[in-house]
N, C-alpha and C positions, 0 to 999 in steps of 0.2 A: 168666447172667441171665435170668430169665423174661419171658415176654411181657408178665403183667403187670407185673413192676417196671419194665421199659422203658417201657412207655405210661403207668406212673404217675410219671415223673420230670418235674422242673418243667425249664423251660427252662434254668436255670442248671444244674442237675445234668447237662443233656443236651449243653452246651458244652464240662463240665469231662469230662465221659465222651469227647467227641470230640477233644478235645485231646489227651488220655491217649492215645486210640489215633492220631494223628498225630505224638508222639513216639517211638511204639512202630512206627511204619512208617521213621521218619527213620532210628532206629537200628537197625534192620534191614537198610536202605538202606546207610548207613555200613557195616554189618558185611561186607556184600557188595561194596561196593566197595573195601573193604580188602583182599579177598582177590583180588577182580581184578586191582587195581593191583600186588601182588606179586606174580602169575604173569603178568601185562606186563612188568614188571622183570628176569623172569628169561631173558626173549627178548630184551629192547630191545638194539638194537645201539647203543651209547653213540656210535659215529660220525655215524651217521642223527640219535639223538634223545638228547644230552648231558645232558638235565635226567628224573631219576626221574620217573615216573608217580607221581602222588598219588591218594587216594582221592577228593578232588573234582573229579578228572577224570572219574569214571567215576559221581559220582551225577546223579540225574534232575535236570533242568533244566524250569522250566515253557516248553511250545511247544520242545522241544529240537529243535536243528536236525539231524535223523538221515542227512542226506547227509553231513553234513561228520564224524561220528561213523563212518559206513560210508566214509569217504575213508582216514580214520586208521586203521580196521583193515587198510582195501586196503593201506597206506602199510606198515604194521608187519610185513604176512606177506611183502611183496613182490610183493604180487598187481598183476593188469593193470585198468586202469579200463577197460572197454568202451566208454563213452562215450567216449573221446576217440579224434578222427580219425586214420587211419594214413594219411601222407603219403607 
């Protein structure tokens, strides 16, 4: 789309264009989450996590709790949480 075409859009056309862009982003995010869940399920320990990962587990969420996600990754890879005090 050229600059003149863009600036010539009506408000309604702009909203439609933005909606179409958001659908594309959502589809790309889902495809990525699907691949990530497949990879995670190949290394998942069924004794620790009986339920397989789903794409929704990896989709971006508004104001996503990154700390929770980091804790999940640490646990998945048997990492050590350096925040925990050593007794």
